[in-house]
ROMAR-366994 format. One record per residue: residue number from 1; x, y, z of N, C-alpha, C in turn. Coordinates in steps of 0.2 Angstrom, whole numbers, plus 5000, padded with zeros to 4 digits. Layout:
N
<r pos="NUM" n_xx="X" n_yy="Y" n_zz="Z" ca_xx="X" ca_yy="Y" ca_zz="Z" c_xx="X" c_yy="Y" c_zz="Z"/>
...
***
This chain:
112
<r pos="1" n_xx="5491" n_yy="5398" n_zz="5444" ca_xx="5492" ca_yy="5405" ca_zz="5443" c_xx="5494" c_yy="5408" c_zz="5450"/>
<r pos="2" n_xx="5499" n_yy="5412" n_zz="5451" ca_xx="5501" ca_yy="5414" ca_zz="5457" c_xx="5497" c_yy="5420" c_zz="5459"/>
<r pos="3" n_xx="5495" n_yy="5424" n_zz="5455" ca_xx="5491" ca_yy="5431" ca_zz="5456" c_xx="5484" c_yy="5430" c_zz="5453"/>
<r pos="4" n_xx="5479" n_yy="5431" n_zz="5456" ca_xx="5472" ca_yy="5431" ca_zz="5454" c_xx="5469" c_yy="5437" c_zz="5456"/>
<r pos="5" n_xx="5466" n_yy="5441" n_zz="5451" ca_xx="5462" ca_yy="5447" ca_zz="5452" c_xx="5455" c_yy="5446" c_zz="5451"/>
<r pos="6" n_xx="5451" n_yy="5449" n_zz="5456" ca_xx="5444" ca_yy="5449" ca_zz="5455" c_xx="5442" c_yy="5456" c_zz="5456"/>
<r pos="7" n_xx="5439" n_yy="5459" n_zz="5451" ca_xx="5437" ca_yy="5466" ca_zz="5451" c_xx="5429" c_yy="5467" c_zz="5453"/>
<r pos="8" n_xx="5428" n_yy="5471" n_zz="5459" ca_xx="5421" ca_yy="5472" ca_zz="5461" c_xx="5420" c_yy="5480" c_zz="5460"/>
<r pos="9" n_xx="5414" n_yy="5482" n_zz="5461" ca_xx="5413" ca_yy="5489" ca_zz="5459" c_xx="5417" c_yy="5494" c_zz="5463"/>
<r pos="10" n_xx="5420" n_yy="5493" n_zz="5469" ca_xx="5424" ca_yy="5498" ca_zz="5472" c_xx="5430" c_yy="5496" c_zz="5474"/>
<r pos="11" n_xx="5432" n_yy="5489" n_zz="5473" ca_xx="5438" ca_yy="5487" ca_zz="5476" c_xx="5440" c_yy="5481" c_zz="5471"/>
<r pos="12" n_xx="5447" n_yy="5480" n_zz="5471" ca_xx="5450" ca_yy="5474" ca_zz="5467" c_xx="5453" c_yy="5470" c_zz="5473"/>
<r pos="13" n_xx="5451" n_yy="5463" n_zz="5472" ca_xx="5454" ca_yy="5458" ca_zz="5477" c_xx="5459" c_yy="5455" c_zz="5473"/>
<r pos="14" n_xx="5465" n_yy="5455" n_zz="5476" ca_xx="5471" ca_yy="5451" ca_zz="5472" c_xx="5473" c_yy="5445" c_zz="5477"/>
<r pos="15" n_xx="5472" n_yy="5439" n_zz="5475" ca_xx="5474" ca_yy="5433" ca_zz="5479" c_xx="5481" c_yy="5431" c_zz="5477"/>
<r pos="16" n_xx="5485" n_yy="5430" n_zz="5482" ca_xx="5492" ca_yy="5428" ca_zz="5481" c_xx="5492" c_yy="5420" c_zz="5482"/>
<r pos="17" n_xx="5494" n_yy="5416" n_zz="5478" ca_xx="5495" ca_yy="5409" ca_zz="5479" c_xx="5503" c_yy="5408" c_zz="5479"/>
<r pos="18" n_xx="5505" n_yy="5405" n_zz="5484" ca_xx="5512" ca_yy="5404" ca_zz="5485" c_xx="5516" c_yy="5410" c_zz="5488"/>
<r pos="19" n_xx="5522" n_yy="5409" n_zz="5489" ca_xx="5526" ca_yy="5414" ca_zz="5492" c_xx="5526" c_yy="5421" c_zz="5487"/>
<r pos="20" n_xx="5526" n_yy="5426" n_zz="5491" ca_xx="5527" ca_yy="5433" ca_zz="5487" c_xx="5534" c_yy="5434" c_zz="5486"/>
<r pos="21" n_xx="5537" n_yy="5432" n_zz="5481" ca_xx="5544" ca_yy="5433" ca_zz="5479" c_xx="5544" c_yy="5436" c_zz="5472"/>
<r pos="22" n_xx="5550" n_yy="5437" n_zz="5470" ca_xx="5551" ca_yy="5442" ca_zz="5464" c_xx="5547" c_yy="5441" c_zz="5458"/>
<r pos="23" n_xx="5546" n_yy="5435" n_zz="5455" ca_xx="5541" ca_yy="5434" ca_zz="5449" c_xx="5534" c_yy="5436" c_zz="5451"/>
<r pos="24" n_xx="5532" n_yy="5434" n_zz="5457" ca_xx="5525" ca_yy="5436" ca_zz="5459" c_xx="5524" c_yy="5443" c_zz="5461"/>
<r pos="25" n_xx="5530" n_yy="5446" n_zz="5463" ca_xx="5529" ca_yy="5454" ca_zz="5465" c_xx="5528" c_yy="5458" c_zz="5458"/>
<r pos="26" n_xx="5532" n_yy="5455" n_zz="5453" ca_xx="5531" ca_yy="5459" ca_zz="5446" c_xx="5524" c_yy="5458" c_zz="5444"/>
<r pos="27" n_xx="5521" n_yy="5452" n_zz="5444" ca_xx="5514" ca_yy="5451" ca_zz="5442" c_xx="5509" c_yy="5455" c_zz="5446"/>
<r pos="28" n_xx="5511" n_yy="5456" n_zz="5453" ca_xx="5506" ca_yy="5459" ca_zz="5457" c_xx="5507" c_yy="5467" c_zz="5456"/>
<r pos="29" n_xx="5513" n_yy="5470" n_zz="5455" ca_xx="5513" ca_yy="5477" ca_zz="5453" c_xx="5510" c_yy="5478" c_zz="5446"/>
<r pos="30" n_xx="5511" n_yy="5474" n_zz="5442" ca_xx="5508" ca_yy="5475" ca_zz="5435" c_xx="5500" c_yy="5475" c_zz="5435"/>
<r pos="31" n_xx="5498" n_yy="5470" n_zz="5439" ca_xx="5490" ca_yy="5470" ca_zz="5440" c_xx="5488" c_yy="5476" c_zz="5443"/>
<r pos="32" n_xx="5491" n_yy="5479" n_zz="5448" ca_xx="5489" ca_yy="5485" ca_zz="5452" c_xx="5489" c_yy="5491" c_zz="5447"/>
<r pos="33" n_xx="5495" n_yy="5491" n_zz="5444" ca_xx="5496" ca_yy="5497" ca_zz="5439" c_xx="5491" c_yy="5497" c_zz="5433"/>
<r pos="34" n_xx="5490" n_yy="5492" n_zz="5431" ca_xx="5485" ca_yy="5491" ca_zz="5425" c_xx="5478" c_yy="5494" c_zz="5427"/>
<r pos="35" n_xx="5476" n_yy="5492" n_zz="5433" ca_xx="5469" ca_yy="5494" ca_zz="5436" c_xx="5469" c_yy="5501" c_zz="5438"/>
<r pos="36" n_xx="5475" n_yy="5504" n_zz="5441" ca_xx="5475" ca_yy="5511" ca_zz="5443" c_xx="5476" c_yy="5515" c_zz="5436"/>
<r pos="37" n_xx="5480" n_yy="5513" n_zz="5431" ca_xx="5480" ca_yy="5517" ca_zz="5425" c_xx="5474" c_yy="5517" c_zz="5421"/>
<r pos="38" n_xx="5470" n_yy="5512" n_zz="5421" ca_xx="5464" ca_yy="5512" ca_zz="5418" c_xx="5458" c_yy="5515" c_zz="5422"/>
<r pos="39" n_xx="5459" n_yy="5517" n_zz="5428" ca_xx="5455" ca_yy="5519" ca_zz="5433" c_xx="5449" c_yy="5514" c_zz="5434"/>
<r pos="40" n_xx="5451" n_yy="5508" n_zz="5434" ca_xx="5446" ca_yy="5503" ca_zz="5436" c_xx="5446" c_yy="5502" c_zz="5443"/>
<r pos="41" n_xx="5452" n_yy="5503" n_zz="5447" ca_xx="5452" ca_yy="5502" ca_zz="5454" c_xx="5457" c_yy="5507" c_zz="5457"/>
<r pos="42" n_xx="5456" n_yy="5509" n_zz="5463" ca_xx="5462" ca_yy="5512" ca_zz="5467" c_xx="5462" c_yy="5509" c_zz="5474"/>
<r pos="43" n_xx="5457" n_yy="5505" n_zz="5475" ca_xx="5456" ca_yy="5502" ca_zz="5482" c_xx="5457" c_yy="5494" c_zz="5481"/>
<r pos="44" n_xx="5462" n_yy="5492" n_zz="5485" ca_xx="5464" ca_yy="5485" ca_zz="5484" c_xx="5464" c_yy="5481" c_zz="5491"/>
<r pos="45" n_xx="5462" n_yy="5475" n_zz="5490" ca_xx="5463" ca_yy="5470" ca_zz="5496" c_xx="5467" c_yy="5465" c_zz="5493"/>
<r pos="46" n_xx="5473" n_yy="5464" n_zz="5496" ca_xx="5478" ca_yy="5458" ca_zz="5494" c_xx="5477" c_yy="5453" c_zz="5499"/>
<r pos="47" n_xx="5475" n_yy="5447" n_zz="5497" ca_xx="5473" ca_yy="5441" ca_zz="5501" c_xx="5479" c_yy="5436" c_zz="5501"/>
<r pos="48" n_xx="5481" n_yy="5435" n_zz="5507" ca_xx="5487" ca_yy="5431" ca_zz="5508" c_xx="5485" c_yy="5424" c_zz="5511"/>
<r pos="49" n_xx="5479" n_yy="5422" n_zz="5510" ca_xx="5477" ca_yy="5415" ca_zz="5513" c_xx="5481" c_yy="5409" c_zz="5510"/>
<r pos="50" n_xx="5483" n_yy="5410" n_zz="5504" ca_xx="5487" ca_yy="5404" ca_zz="5501" c_xx="5494" c_yy="5406" c_zz="5501"/>
<r pos="51" n_xx="5497" n_yy="5410" n_zz="5505" ca_xx="5504" ca_yy="5412" ca_zz="5504" c_xx="5507" c_yy="5411" c_zz="5511"/>
<r pos="52" n_xx="5513" n_yy="5409" n_zz="5512" ca_xx="5516" ca_yy="5408" ca_zz="5518" c_xx="5522" c_yy="5412" c_zz="5519"/>
<r pos="53" n_xx="5524" n_yy="5416" n_zz="5514" ca_xx="5531" ca_yy="5420" ca_zz="5515" c_xx="5531" c_yy="5426" c_zz="5510"/>
<r pos="54" n_xx="5533" n_yy="5431" n_zz="5513" ca_xx="5534" ca_yy="5438" ca_zz="5509" c_xx="5542" c_yy="5439" c_zz="5509"/>
<r pos="55" n_xx="5545" n_yy="5440" n_zz="5503" ca_xx="5552" ca_yy="5442" ca_zz="5503" c_xx="5553" c_yy="5449" c_zz="5504"/>
<r pos="56" n_xx="5559" n_yy="5451" n_zz="5504" ca_xx="5560" ca_yy="5459" ca_zz="5504" c_xx="5558" c_yy="5462" c_zz="5498"/>
<r pos="57" n_xx="5558" n_yy="5458" n_zz="5492" ca_xx="5555" ca_yy="5461" ca_zz="5486" c_xx="5548" c_yy="5462" c_zz="5487"/>
<r pos="58" n_xx="5544" n_yy="5457" n_zz="5490" ca_xx="5537" ca_yy="5457" ca_zz="5491" c_xx="5535" c_yy="5463" c_zz="5495"/>
<r pos="59" n_xx="5539" n_yy="5464" n_zz="5501" ca_xx="5538" ca_yy="5470" ca_zz="5505" c_xx="5539" c_yy="5477" c_zz="5502"/>
<r pos="60" n_xx="5544" n_yy="5477" n_zz="5497" ca_xx="5545" ca_yy="5483" ca_zz="5494" c_xx="5539" c_yy="5484" c_zz="5489"/>
<r pos="61" n_xx="5537" n_yy="5479" n_zz="5486" ca_xx="5531" ca_yy="5479" ca_zz="5481" c_xx="5525" c_yy="5482" c_zz="5485"/>
<r pos="62" n_xx="5524" n_yy="5479" n_zz="5491" ca_xx="5518" ca_yy="5481" ca_zz="5495" c_xx="5518" c_yy="5489" c_zz="5496"/>
<r pos="63" n_xx="5524" n_yy="5491" n_zz="5498" ca_xx="5525" ca_yy="5498" ca_zz="5499" c_xx="5524" c_yy="5502" c_zz="5493"/>
<r pos="64" n_xx="5526" n_yy="5500" n_zz="5488" ca_xx="5525" ca_yy="5504" ca_zz="5481" c_xx="5518" c_yy="5504" c_zz="5479"/>
<r pos="65" n_xx="5515" n_yy="5499" n_zz="5480" ca_xx="5508" ca_yy="5498" ca_zz="5478" c_xx="5504" c_yy="5503" c_zz="5483"/>
<r pos="66" n_xx="5505" n_yy="5503" n_zz="5489" ca_xx="5502" ca_yy="5507" ca_zz="5494" c_xx="5503" c_yy="5515" c_zz="5492"/>
<r pos="67" n_xx="5509" n_yy="5517" n_zz="5491" ca_xx="5510" ca_yy="5524" ca_zz="5488" c_xx="5506" c_yy="5525" c_zz="5482"/>
<r pos="68" n_xx="5506" n_yy="5521" n_zz="5477" ca_xx="5503" ca_yy="5522" ca_zz="5471" c_xx="5495" c_yy="5523" c_zz="5472"/>
<r pos="69" n_xx="5493" n_yy="5519" n_zz="5476" ca_xx="5485" ca_yy="5519" ca_zz="5478" c_xx="5484" c_yy="5526" c_zz="5482"/>
<r pos="70" n_xx="5488" n_yy="5528" n_zz="5486" ca_xx="5487" ca_yy="5534" ca_zz="5490" c_xx="5487" c_yy="5540" c_zz="5486"/>
<r pos="71" n_xx="5492" n_yy="5540" n_zz="5481" ca_xx="5492" ca_yy="5545" ca_zz="5476" c_xx="5485" c_yy="5547" c_zz="5473"/>
<r pos="72" n_xx="5481" n_yy="5541" n_zz="5472" ca_xx="5475" ca_yy="5542" ca_zz="5469" c_xx="5469" c_yy="5542" c_zz="5474"/>
<r pos="73" n_xx="5471" n_yy="5543" n_zz="5480" ca_xx="5466" ca_yy="5543" ca_zz="5486" c_xx="5463" c_yy="5536" c_zz="5487"/>
<r pos="74" n_xx="5467" n_yy="5531" n_zz="5486" ca_xx="5464" ca_yy="5524" ca_zz="5487" c_xx="5468" c_yy="5521" c_zz="5493"/>
<r pos="75" n_xx="5466" n_yy="5515" n_zz="5494" ca_xx="5470" ca_yy="5511" ca_zz="5500" c_xx="5471" c_yy="5504" c_zz="5498"/>
<r pos="76" n_xx="5475" n_yy="5501" n_zz="5502" ca_xx="5477" ca_yy="5494" ca_zz="5502" c_xx="5476" c_yy="5491" c_zz="5508"/>
<r pos="77" n_xx="5472" n_yy="5485" n_zz="5508" ca_xx="5471" ca_yy="5481" ca_zz="5515" c_xx="5474" c_yy="5474" c_zz="5513"/>
<r pos="78" n_xx="5477" n_yy="5471" n_zz="5519" ca_xx="5479" ca_yy="5465" ca_zz="5518" c_xx="5475" c_yy="5460" c_zz="5522"/>
<r pos="79" n_xx="5474" n_yy="5454" n_zz="5519" ca_xx="5469" ca_yy="5449" ca_zz="5523" c_xx="5473" c_yy="5442" c_zz="5523"/>
<r pos="80" n_xx="5471" n_yy="5438" n_zz="5528" ca_xx="5472" ca_yy="5431" ca_zz="5528" c_xx="5480" c_yy="5429" c_zz="5529"/>
<r pos="81" n_xx="5483" n_yy="5434" n_zz="5532" ca_xx="5490" ca_yy="5433" ca_zz="5534" c_xx="5491" c_yy="5427" c_zz="5539"/>
<r pos="82" n_xx="5495" n_yy="5422" n_zz="5537" ca_xx="5497" ca_yy="5417" ca_zz="5542" c_xx="5502" c_yy="5420" c_zz="5548"/>
<r pos="83" n_xx="5503" n_yy="5416" n_zz="5552" ca_xx="5508" ca_yy="5418" ca_zz="5558" c_xx="5515" c_yy="5420" c_zz="5555"/>
<r pos="84" n_xx="5517" n_yy="5417" n_zz="5550" ca_xx="5524" ca_yy="5418" ca_zz="5547" c_xx="5524" c_yy="5425" c_zz="5544"/>
<r pos="85" n_xx="5519" n_yy="5426" n_zz="5540" ca_xx="5518" ca_yy="5433" ca_zz="5536" c_xx="5517" c_yy="5438" c_zz="5541"/>
<r pos="86" n_xx="5513" n_yy="5437" n_zz="5546" ca_xx="5512" ca_yy="5442" ca_zz="5551" c_xx="5518" c_yy="5444" c_zz="5555"/>
<r pos="87" n_xx="5522" n_yy="5439" n_zz="5556" ca_xx="5528" ca_yy="5440" ca_zz="5560" c_xx="5533" c_yy="5444" c_zz="5555"/>
<r pos="88" n_xx="5533" n_yy="5443" n_zz="5549" ca_xx="5538" ca_yy="5447" ca_zz="5544" c_xx="5536" c_yy="5454" c_zz="5544"/>
<r pos="89" n_xx="5529" n_yy="5455" n_zz="5544" ca_xx="5527" ca_yy="5462" ca_zz="5544" c_xx="5528" c_yy="5465" c_zz="5551"/>
<r pos="90" n_xx="5528" n_yy="5462" n_zz="5556" ca_xx="5529" ca_yy="5465" ca_zz="5563" c_xx="5537" c_yy="5466" c_zz="5564"/>
<r pos="91" n_xx="5541" n_yy="5462" n_zz="5562" ca_xx="5548" ca_yy="5463" ca_zz="5562" c_xx="5550" c_yy="5469" c_zz="5558"/>
<r pos="92" n_xx="5547" n_yy="5470" n_zz="5552" ca_xx="5549" ca_yy="5475" ca_zz="5548" c_xx="5545" c_yy="5482" c_zz="5550"/>
<r pos="93" n_xx="5541" n_yy="5481" n_zz="5555" ca_xx="5536" ca_yy="5486" ca_zz="5557" c_xx="5531" c_yy="5489" c_zz="5552"/>
<r pos="94" n_xx="5530" n_yy="5485" n_zz="5547" ca_xx="5526" ca_yy="5486" ca_zz="5541" c_xx="5518" c_yy="5485" c_zz="5544"/>
<r pos="95" n_xx="5518" n_yy="5481" n_zz="5549" ca_xx="5511" ca_yy="5480" ca_zz="5552" c_xx="5508" c_yy="5486" c_zz="5554"/>
<r pos="96" n_xx="5512" n_yy="5492" n_zz="5555" ca_xx="5509" ca_yy="5498" ca_zz="5557" c_xx="5507" c_yy="5502" c_zz="5551"/>
<r pos="97" n_xx="5509" n_yy="5500" n_zz="5545" ca_xx="5508" ca_yy="5504" ca_zz="5539" c_xx="5502" c_yy="5501" c_zz="5535"/>
<r pos="98" n_xx="5500" n_yy="5495" n_zz="5536" ca_xx="5495" ca_yy="5492" ca_zz="5533" c_xx="5489" c_yy="5490" c_zz="5537"/>
<r pos="99" n_xx="5483" n_yy="5490" n_zz="5535" ca_xx="5478" ca_yy="5488" ca_zz="5539" c_xx="5477" c_yy="5481" c_zz="5537"/>
<r pos="100" n_xx="5478" n_yy="5476" n_zz="5542" ca_xx="5477" ca_yy="5469" ca_zz="5541" c_xx="5471" c_yy="5466" c_zz="5544"/>
<r pos="101" n_xx="5468" n_yy="5462" n_zz="5541" ca_xx="5462" ca_yy="5458" ca_zz="5543" c_xx="5463" c_yy="5451" c_zz="5543"/>
<r pos="102" n_xx="5459" n_yy="5447" n_zz="5547" ca_xx="5460" ca_yy="5440" ca_zz="5548" c_xx="5458" c_yy="5436" c_zz="5542"/>
<r pos="103" n_xx="5453" n_yy="5439" n_zz="5538" ca_xx="5450" ca_yy="5435" ca_zz="5532" c_xx="5448" c_yy="5440" c_zz="5527"/>
<r pos="104" n_xx="5446" n_yy="5437" n_zz="5521" ca_xx="5444" ca_yy="5441" ca_zz="5516" c_xx="5437" c_yy="5445" c_zz="5517"/>
<r pos="105" n_xx="5432" n_yy="5441" n_zz="5520" ca_xx="5426" ca_yy="5445" ca_zz="5521" c_xx="5426" c_yy="5451" c_zz="5525"/>
<r pos="106" n_xx="5431" n_yy="5450" n_zz="5531" ca_xx="5432" ca_yy="5456" ca_zz="5535" c_xx="5435" c_yy="5462" c_zz="5532"/>
<r pos="107" n_xx="5440" n_yy="5460" n_zz="5528" ca_xx="5443" ca_yy="5465" ca_zz="5524" c_xx="5439" c_yy="5469" c_zz="5519"/>
<r pos="108" n_xx="5434" n_yy="5465" n_zz="5516" ca_xx="5430" ca_yy="5468" ca_zz="5511" c_xx="5425" c_yy="5472" c_zz="5514"/>
<r pos="109" n_xx="5423" n_yy="5470" n_zz="5520" ca_xx="5418" ca_yy="5475" ca_zz="5524" c_xx="5421" c_yy="5481" c_zz="5526"/>
<r pos="110" n_xx="5428" n_yy="5481" n_zz="5528" ca_xx="5432" ca_yy="5487" ca_zz="5529" c_xx="5433" c_yy="5491" c_zz="5523"/>
<r pos="111" n_xx="5434" n_yy="5488" n_zz="5517" ca_xx="5435" ca_yy="5492" ca_zz="5511" c_xx="5429" c_yy="5495" c_zz="5509"/>
<r pos="112" n_xx="5423" n_yy="5493" n_zz="5511" ca_xx="5417" ca_yy="5496" ca_zz="5508" c_xx="5415" c_yy="5502" c_zz="5511"/>
***
């Protein structure tokens, strides 16, 4: 399963397994939209510990998710980015738009 969701009381953790490319971006956006629409969550941590690449579709999806959450006064934090994913965010200057954390526990503490 490329996208796994774990719902906690105030935040949803979405773990991405494999590259964040078109099929996974659709699943990611769907998972976020379901939780926002059902008012289950507006705060998300997207964990990239098992992901090594983010495509342009993936970057667009992250921005759309961020906008959707901010509309509901929520936030999106990223965790576990490897060097390649961090470099992709830096090149596109999206590292300035997302709060990035080295690992999931650190991101969860910040989301709390």
